[in-house]
C-alpha positions, 0 to 999 in steps of 0.5 A: 554407472561407472562401477557397471562399466568397470565390471563389463570391461573386466569381463570382456577384457580378454577379448577387447574393450570398447568404451561407450564413446567408441560404441557410439562412434561405431553406431554413427559410422553405421558399422556393426562388429561381429564375429562370424566363423572366426572372421571380422565382418562389416555391415551397414547397420546404424543401431549401436551395440553395447559392450556386453552385447558385442562380447556376447556375440563374440563368445557365441561365435563358432571357434576355428578348429586348429589342427593338431600334429599327427601322432604315429600309430602302429597301423596306418590311419588313412584319410577318408577319400571323397567320391570324386577323389576315388574316381580320380584315382581310378582314372590314374590321377594323383589326389592331393589335399592339405591344410595349414592353419597358424603354422600347424597342418598336414597333407597327403598324396595318394595314387593308384599305380600298376606296379608290383607292391614289393617294388614300391616298398623296396623303393620306399624303405631304401633311405640311402637311395632317396637322393636318386628317388626324390629330386628335392633330396640332396643327401640322405645319411644314416647316423647313430641316435642317442636312443636306439629303438627296435625296428627304427633307423635315423637319417640326416636328410638335406632338402634342396633350395632352402638347405633344410636339414632333417634328422628323421627317425624311420620306423619300418613295418615290412609286413604291412608295407608301412613306414612312419617317421618322426623328427628327432630334432627341430630345424630352422623351419620345423618345430616338429614333423611326422608322417608315413609312407604306405603301400596298400594292395587293392584286391578289387584291382589286381596288379594295382597298388594304392601308394600313400604319402602323409606328412604333418608339420608344426612350423616355427614362428616367423617362417617366410612365406615362400618357405611355407609354400615349399614345405606344404604345397610344393614339397608334398608334390615333389616328394611323390613325383617318382610314382609316375615313373615307378614302372621305369625304375630298376629294382633296388636292394631292401636298404637294410 
């Protein structure tokens, strides 16, 4: 009756509401609506579904897991590599992987390089030298933060093309050869961001080090598509392009 329909509409109102006429129309058109893995699918089934049945199917559908922004840890939390990715590293190739769902995501790049670990580390922690090291960085200037934190340094970094200014706090750990960073203030693209550099020494491969770069982002709403591409895919690749030429770079001061 009318009261029963009203009750069903009340239960399912958060998802969507279909009147009995709409359900019958869908049945006549030969369309069944359901949620499968978070996506709407269509199939040729004539039998109409009631409102309660559609709501039950929607409620039982597996939810799409949205990644959360990575939180820095005292020791590096390294992504688990697949067997084929390890083989790529042993072949001298760089491995890169990323995901971005609804403006929240993360990505990493890793590569095995035949180079002295201290050399890589000094390049990483020389924040003043980032414009010479990373092609997309046009300026890297230290600044005094409102809050001083031990073993941290704050830099204003200007990224090319989209004129993205990042106020970043770096935390350095010389013993682990590990740097993690957080975003001090939001930018016009990023609501928040965090990540790390890490030099992993490989006992099983004398002379080689495994170099890691990891970045997590929370994009602001209505960011243009080309900017998303620069921040995610292209930005990740260009941030690590210096690895391949590392053996040709001169030694640098420790940047302290």
